[in-house]
N, C-alpha and C positions, 0 to 999 in steps of 0.2 A: 217162538217156542224156544225154551231153554233146555238144552240137552245135556245129560250126564253121559259121558263116554268112557267106557271101560274096554280097552283093546286086548285084555288078557284072555287066554284060554285056560280054563281050570281043569284039573285032573279028575275031580270027583263031583258028584252032585252035592255032597256036603259042603264043599267049598263054594259051589254055585249058589247054594241056599243062603250062605252067609252074605254074599253080595246081593242076591235078589231080595232077601228079606230086609236088609238094611236100606235098600232102595225103595221099598214099598212106602215107607214113611215119608220119603221125599217126593212121591208122585202126587200130582194134582194138576188142575187145569193149567196149561201152558208149560208143563214140564214133561220131559220124556227121557228115555234111556236107550242108548245104542251100544250093542255088543256083537262081537263075532262069535260068541260062544252060545250055541243052541241050548245048552244046559241052563245058563243064566236066563236067557230069554224065556224058556219054558217055565222055570221056577217063578220068575217075576210075573209072568202073565197069569199063571194059575193062582198065585197068591193074591193078585189084584182082583181076579174074578171071584175068589172065595171069601172076600171080606163081607161081614154082615152088613145089611142095610146099604148095599151098593147103589149109588145114585149117579153112576157114570158109565160110559161105554169104554171098554178097553180095546184099543186098536193095536194091530201088529202089522209090520211090513218088512219084507225081505228086499235087500238091494245089494248090488255089487259096488265096491269101492276099491280101486287098484287091484282088481281081480279077486278080492276077498269077499265072500258072502257075509253080510252083516244083517242084524235084526234091530228094528226100531219098535219100541213099546211106548205108548202114551195113552193118556185118558182124556175123555171129553165129558164134562159135566152135563147132566140132563136137565 
């Protein structure tokens, strides 16, 4: 799995949307995104689930790394 990692916390959902929506086009089988920002994780997950003709499963996972809660988002083709 190839992960895109963004360790920044954004102030607003608008900023999170810019990151999330730019990452949607990079998502595909074998690629994922890791962020400590729940706003980015939420925007990216909803954007992936809302794409027309979705032919994959969107997975999410929470984990702790160095005491920081982080979120993984990745897709699995059907």
